[in-house]
C-alpha positions in Angstrom: 0.0 0.0 0.0 1.5 3.3 -1.0 1.9 6.3 1.3 3.0 9.2 -0.9 4.8 12.0 0.8 6.9 14.8 -0.7 8.7 18.0 0.0 9.6 20.8 -2.4 12.4 23.4 -2.5 13.4 26.2 -4.7 16.3 25.1 -7.0 17.7 27.6 -9.4 20.9 25.7 -9.9 22.1 23.1 -12.3 20.8 19.6 -11.6 24.4 18.3 -11.9 25.1 19.6 -8.4 22.5 17.1 -7.0 24.1 14.3 -9.0 27.5 15.2 -7.6 26.1 15.0 -4.1 24.8 11.4 -4.5 27.2 10.0 -7.1 28.7 7.4 -4.8 25.4 6.0 -3.6 24.4 2.5 -4.5 22.8 2.1 -8.0 22.5 5.8 -8.5 20.6 7.0 -11.5 20.4 10.4 -13.2 17.8 11.0 -15.9 19.2 14.2 -17.1 17.5 16.7 -19.4 20.8 18.5 -19.7 19.8 20.9 -22.4 17.0 22.4 -20.1 15.2 23.7 -23.2 11.7 23.3 -24.5 9.1 20.7 -23.4 11.5 17.8 -23.8 13.9 19.3 -21.3 11.5 20.3 -18.5 12.2 17.5 -16.0 15.2 15.6 -14.6 15.1 12.8 -12.1 17.6 11.3 -9.7 17.6 8.4 -7.2 19.6 5.7 -5.4 19.4 2.6 -3.4 16.5 0.7 -5.1 14.5 -1.7 -2.9 14.6 -4.3 -5.6 16.6 -5.1 -8.8 15.1 -7.2 -11.6 17.7 -8.7 -13.9 17.2 -11.2 -16.7 19.0 -12.5 -19.8 16.0 -11.8 -22.0 13.8 -14.9 -21.8 10.4 -14.8 -23.5 8.5 -14.0 -20.3 10.9 -11.3 -19.0 8.6 -8.4 -19.9 5.6 -10.3 -18.4 7.6 -10.7 -15.2 8.3 -7.0 -15.2 4.6 -6.3 -15.8 3.6 -8.4 -12.8 6.2 -6.7 -10.6 4.9 -3.3 -11.5 1.3 -4.4 -10.7 2.5 -4.8 -7.0 3.4 -1.2 -6.8 0.8 1.2 -8.1 0.0 4.9 -7.5 -3.0 6.7 -8.8 -2.0 8.4 -12.0 -1.2 12.1 -11.5 -0.2 15.0 -13.7 3.4 14.7 -12.6 5.2 12.3 -14.9 7.4 10.3 -12.4 7.0 9.9 -8.7 9.0 6.7 -8.3 9.2 3.4 -10.1 11.4 1.2 -12.2 14.5 2.8 -13.7 16.7 0.7 -16.0 17.3 -0.6 -19.5 16.5 -3.2 -22.2 19.6 -4.2 -24.2 19.2 -4.3 -27.9 19.8 -8.0 -27.8 16.8 -8.5 -25.7 14.9 -8.2 -28.9 16.8 -11.2 -30.2 17.1 -13.4 -27.1 13.5 -13.0 -26.0 12.2 -14.7 -29.1 9.7 -11.8 -29.2 10.6 -9.4 -31.8 8.0 -7.8 -34.0 5.3 -10.3 -35.1 6.7 -12.8 -32.6 9.5 -13.9 -34.9 12.6 -15.6 -33.4 16.0 -14.5 -34.5 19.0 -16.8 -34.0 22.0 -15.0 -32.5 25.2 -15.2 -34.4 27.3 -12.2 -33.2 29.7 -12.8 -30.2 28.6 -11.8 -26.7 31.9 -10.6 -25.4 30.5 -8.3 -22.7 28.2 -10.6 -20.8 25.8 -8.0 -19.5 22.1 -8.6 -18.5 19.7 -7.9 -21.3 17.1 -6.7 -18.8 18.0 -4.5 -15.8 15.4 -2.5 -13.7 15.9 -1.0 -10.3 12.7 -0.2 -8.3 13.1 3.1 -6.5 10.6 4.1 -3.9 12.0 7.6 -3.3 13.3 9.9 -6.1 14.4 13.5 -6.6 12.5 15.4 -9.3 13.5 18.7 -10.8 11.2 21.0 -12.8 13.5 23.2 -14.8 10.7 25.5 -15.9 9.7 26.4 -12.4 13.2 26.1 -10.8 11.7 23.6 -8.2 13.1 20.5 -6.7 10.7 17.9 -5.1 11.6 14.7 -3.2 8.8 12.1 -3.6 8.6 9.1 -1.3 6.1 6.3 -1.9 6.5 3.9 1.1 7.0 0.9 -1.2 7.6 -2.0 -0.8 5.8 -2.0 2.5 2.2 -3.4 2.3 0.6 -2.2 5.6 -0.5 1.4 5.8 1.4 2.1 9.0 4.6 0.5 7.8 4.3 2.3 4.4 3.8 5.6 6.2 6.9 5.0 8.4 9.1 4.0 5.5 7.9 6.9 3.3 8.6 9.5 5.9 11.9 8.0 6.9 13.2 7.7 3.3 12.0 11.2 2.6 14.2 12.5 5.4 17.2 10.3 4.3 17.1 11.7 0.8 16.7 15.3 1.9 19.8 15.0 4.0 21.8 14.1 0.9 20.9 17.4 -0.8 23.8 19.8 -1.1 23.7 22.6 1.5 25.4 25.2 -0.7 24.3 28.4 -2.4 26.0 28.1 -5.8 24.9 30.4 -8.6 26.1 28.1 -11.3 27.8 24.8 -11.8 31.6 25.4 -12.2 32.7 24.3 -15.7 35.6 21.9 -15.5 38.4 22.3 -18.1 38.5 19.6 -20.8 41.7 17.9 -19.9 43.1 15.7 -22.7 43.4 12.0 -21.9 45.1 10.1 -24.7 43.8 6.6 -25.1 44.5 3.8 -27.6 41.2 3.3 -29.3 40.3 0.1 -31.1 37.3 -0.9 -33.1 35.5 -4.3 -33.6 35.8 -3.5 -37.3 38.8 -2.6 -39.4 37.9 0.0 -42.0 38.2 -2.5 -44.8 35.8 -4.9 -43.1 33.3 -2.2 -42.4 33.4 -1.2 -46.0 32.8 -4.8 -47.0 29.9 -5.0 -44.5 28.3 -1.9 -46.1 28.7 -3.6 -49.5 27.1 -6.8 -48.2 24.2 -4.8 -46.8 23.7 -3.1 -50.2 23.6 -6.6 -51.8 20.7 -7.5 -49.5 18.9 -4.3 -50.5 19.4 -5.1 -54.2 18.0 -8.6 -53.7 14.9 -7.2 -52.1 15.5 -8.5 -48.5 15.4 -5.0 -47.0 15.0 -1.3 -47.9 17.4 0.0 -45.3 19.5 -1.3 -42.4 21.5 0.4 -39.6 25.1 -0.7 -39.4 27.5 0.2 -36.6 31.0 -0.2 -35.3 32.1 -0.4 -31.6 35.1 1.5 -30.2 36.8 0.6 -27.0 39.7 1.9 -24.9 41.2 1.4 -21.5 40.8 4.4 -19.2 41.9 5.7 -15.7 38.9 8.0 -15.6 36.0 7.1 -13.3 32.4 7.0 -14.5 31.4 10.2 -12.9 34.2 12.1 -14.6 33.3 10.6 -17.9 29.7 11.6 -17.5 30.6 15.2 -16.6 32.9 15.5 -19.6 30.3 14.0 -22.0 27.6 16.2 -20.6 29.7 19.3 -21.1 30.7 18.3 -24.7 27.3 17.0 -25.8 24.3 18.0 -23.7 21.0 16.3 -24.8 17.4 16.1 -23.8 17.6 12.4 -22.9 21.0 12.2 -21.2 21.4 9.6 -18.5 23.7 7.9 -16.0 22.9 4.5 -14.5 25.1 2.6 -12.1 24.4 -1.1 -12.5 26.9 -2.3 -9.9 29.9 -3.7 -11.9 29.2 -1.5 -14.9 27.8 2.0 -15.7 25.9 3.5 -18.5 26.8 7.0 -19.5 24.5 8.5 -22.2 23.9 11.8 -24.0 21.1 10.4 -26.2 19.0 13.0 -28.0 16.4 10.5 -29.1 13.2 9.6 -27.4 12.1 6.0 -28.0 8.7 5.9 -26.3 6.7 8.2 -24.0 3.5 7.2 -22.4 1.4 9.4 -20.0 -1.2 6.8 -19.1 -3.2 7.3 -22.4 -1.2 9.0 -25.1 1.9 7.5 -26.8 4.7 9.4 -28.6 7.9 8.6 -30.3 10.6 10.8 -32.0 12.8 8.9 -34.5 16.0 10.6 -35.7 17.6 10.0 -39.1 20.2 12.1 -41.0 23.3 13.6 -39.4 25.8 16.3 -40.4 28.7 17.7 -38.3 28.6 21.3 -37.1 30.8 23.6 -39.1 34.0 25.2 -37.9 32.7 28.6 -38.8 29.2 30.1 -39.6 29.6 29.6 -43.3 30.5 25.9 -43.0 27.8 25.4 -40.4 25.1 26.8 -42.8 26.5 24.6 -45.6 26.3 21.4 -43.6 22.7 22.3 -42.5 21.6 22.9 -46.1 23.3 19.7 -47.2 21.3 17.7 -44.7 18.0 19.3 -45.5 18.5 18.8 -49.2 19.7 15.2 -49.0 17.2 12.9 -50.8 18.9 9.9 -49.1 18.4 11.2 -45.6 14.9 12.3 -46.3 13.9 8.9 -47.7 15.5 7.2 -44.7 13.5 9.2 -42.2 10.2 8.7 -44.1 10.8 5.0 -44.3 11.3 4.8 -40.5 8.2 7.0 -39.9 6.2 4.5 -41.8 7.7 1.6 -39.9 7.0 3.2 -36.5 3.4 4.1 -37.5 3.0 0.4 -38.2 4.5 -0.6 -34.9 2.2 1.8 -33.0 -0.8 0.7 -35.0 -0.6 -2.7 -33.4 -1.4 -1.4 -30.0 -3.0 2.1 -30.5 -6.7 3.0 -31.2 -7.6 2.8 -34.8 -7.3 6.3 -36.4 -5.5 7.8 -33.5 -2.0 7.8 -35.0 -0.8 11.0 -36.5 2.5 12.5 -37.6 2.9 15.8 -35.8 6.2 16.6 -37.5 7.5 14.8 -40.5 11.1 16.2 -40.7 12.4 18.9 -38.4 16.0 20.1 -38.1 17.6 19.9 -34.6 20.9 21.5 -33.7 23.3 20.0 -31.1 26.7 21.0 -30.0 28.5 18.6 -32.4 25.9 17.7 -35.1 22.7 18.6 -36.9 20.0 15.9 -37.1 16.5 15.6 -38.6 13.7 14.3 -36.4 10.1 13.2 -36.9 7.3 13.2 -34.2 4.6 10.6 -34.1 1.8 10.1 -31.5 -1.2 7.9 -30.9 -3.7 6.8 -28.2 -3.1 3.4 -26.6 -6.0 1.0 -27.0 -7.8 0.3 -23.7 -7.0 -3.4 -24.0 -3.3 -2.7 -24.1 -0.7 -1.4 -21.5 2.8 0.1 -21.6 4.4 -3.4 -21.6 2.3 -4.3 -24.6 3.5 -1.1 -26.2 7.1 -2.0 -25.5 6.6 -5.5 -27.0 5.1 -4.0 -30.2 7.9 -1.4 -30.7 11.2 -2.7 -29.3 13.8 -2.3 -30.5 13.3 1.1 -32.1 13.0 1.2 -35.9 15.3 4.1 -36.3 18.3 1.9 -35.3 17.4 -1.4 -36.9 16.1 -0.9 -40.4 13.1 -1.7 -42.6 11.6 -4.3 -42.5 12.6 -4.7 -38.9 12.9 -8.5 -38.6 15.1 -9.0 -41.6 17.2 -6.0 -40.8 17.9 -7.4 -37.3 19.0 -10.7 -38.8 21.4 -8.9 -41.1 22.8 -6.7 -38.3 23.5 -9.9 -36.3 25.2 -11.4 -39.3 27.4 -8.4 -40.3 28.3 -6.9 -36.9 31.0 -9.1 -35.3 29.9 -8.5 -31.6 26.6 -8.1 -30.0 25.4 -4.6 -29.5 24.4 -5.2 -25.9 23.1 -1.9 -24.5 23.8 0.1 -27.7 20.5 1.0 -29.4 18.5 -0.6 -26.6 16.5 1.8 -24.4 16.9 3.4 -20.9 14.5 5.3 -18.8 11.6 4.9 -16.3 8.4 3.0 -15.8 6.5 4.9 -13.2 4.4 3.5 -10.4 1.8 5.9 -11.7 1.5 4.1 -15.1 3.8 6.4 -17.0 6.9 5.6 -19.2 9.7 7.5 -20.8 12.5 5.8 -22.6 15.4 7.0 -24.7 17.3 5.1 -27.4 20.8 4.3 -26.3 22.9 6.1 -28.9 25.8 8.5 -28.1 26.3 6.2 -25.1 29.4 5.0 -23.2 29.5 1.7 -21.4 32.1 1.5 -18.7 33.0 -1.9 -17.3 36.0 -2.3 -15.1 38.7 -0.1 -16.6 37.4 -0.2 -20.2 34.9 2.0 -22.0 32.9 1.0 -25.0 30.8 3.1 -27.4 29.2 2.6 -30.8 28.3 4.7 -33.8 26.3 3.7 -36.8 24.4 4.9 -39.9 21.6 3.8 -42.2 22.5 1.9 -45.3 20.2 2.3 -48.4 20.5 1.4 -52.0 22.6 4.4 -53.1 24.8 4.5 -50.0 28.5 5.0 -50.6 30.6 2.8 -48.3 33.3 5.4 -47.7 30.7 8.0 -46.8 28.9 5.6 -44.4 32.2 4.8 -42.7 32.9 8.5 -42.3 29.4 9.1 -40.8 30.2 6.7 -38.0 33.3 8.7 -37.3 31.3 12.0 -37.2 28.8 10.5 -34.8 31.6 9.4 -32.5 33.1 12.9 -32.2 31.2 13.8 -29.1 32.4 10.6 -27.4 35.9 11.2 -28.5 36.0 14.7 -27.1 34.5 13.5 -23.9 37.3 10.9 -23.4 40.0 13.3 -24.5 40.7 12.2 -28.1 40.0 14.4 -31.1 40.4 11.6 -33.7 40.7 7.8 -34.0 44.4 8.0 -34.6 
């Protein structure tokens, strides 16, 4: 039985100060709208010490188990998006190992699993810190879960509220001090040589010519040993490449450090939305070059066709669980500017059918179409054939499933995985019939620039 308590404070400071205060806590998370702009950047959430952790390799019933767990801990839906709940991730390979990809098709895994991470990881957090960047307000919410009796829930809720409030920084800082970008030279390696990546692109184009697929996302993974800790890496990445769906998640023996700009799925208890991204160009070194890159992206027939293809795929995914006639495309192709790149984004929404729930929505849509290809099943088979190692968390999703029947998940791109003293990150691009292998290889390098700056390297050399 829940017993919801909360306390609010004025907070005109950067949310990073809060993260810094709790960074060493067990299983800390930071869902960080680090751009703090527009409707997508309104809220950030933090928490630590979950009362339960659900981990799985990705068996068929993993999402059903997650659904049943969430049924034990329910709050009446409110206007606030997140009051506590499950925070975690689904790895991309969950879509393979679960045997439950789109249309229930099973995909046999071929790529090597050299990281050995759980495909499903969700911590259940009864008490969280929420920041409303529009209002400059911080609120600590405490639910009393997992206690069942009302008196025990009340006691736990009030106790946990006090414990978390005691962790808040007692300082009056006008702004977060910006740390200098110290260079750290690492020896970066890839799971592809350039020659093998070019051959993989050529093979993907062969499949397109044969009619297997229209488009497929192909990526390469970079890795390096590092002496930097996960907190420092996140701070550097956040400074170099702030995004609406940035995140940090401590999973015990590994950490996820993300500056994702892409929303996978949002659910407010009724309405569903998704924001696929396709098409990337680097920011220019001067205003003239910047404008040229922007024009090039907007005029590119290849990038436009790619995004339209993915919009159609996602409309189909949503159509399996949404009310008939409710799906609409709010924005077909909008340009978005980030610190290192330009990208084009679409916005699609629908109303979930009353017979469905958010887990059914996840089943219908995971993994996201923007990072697989079209058609999805065959594209995933080809990805597993052409990429030498499993993607693991890359192009999976991370976010929250609220006790109040809400959900917000990013797509794990522009993301670093830190395990022991090694970091891993991937970058990819969409392959279509007229793709040029050399250009596709260069696109993966462009997309990796934010990561490279964050870890102290300016190039792959």
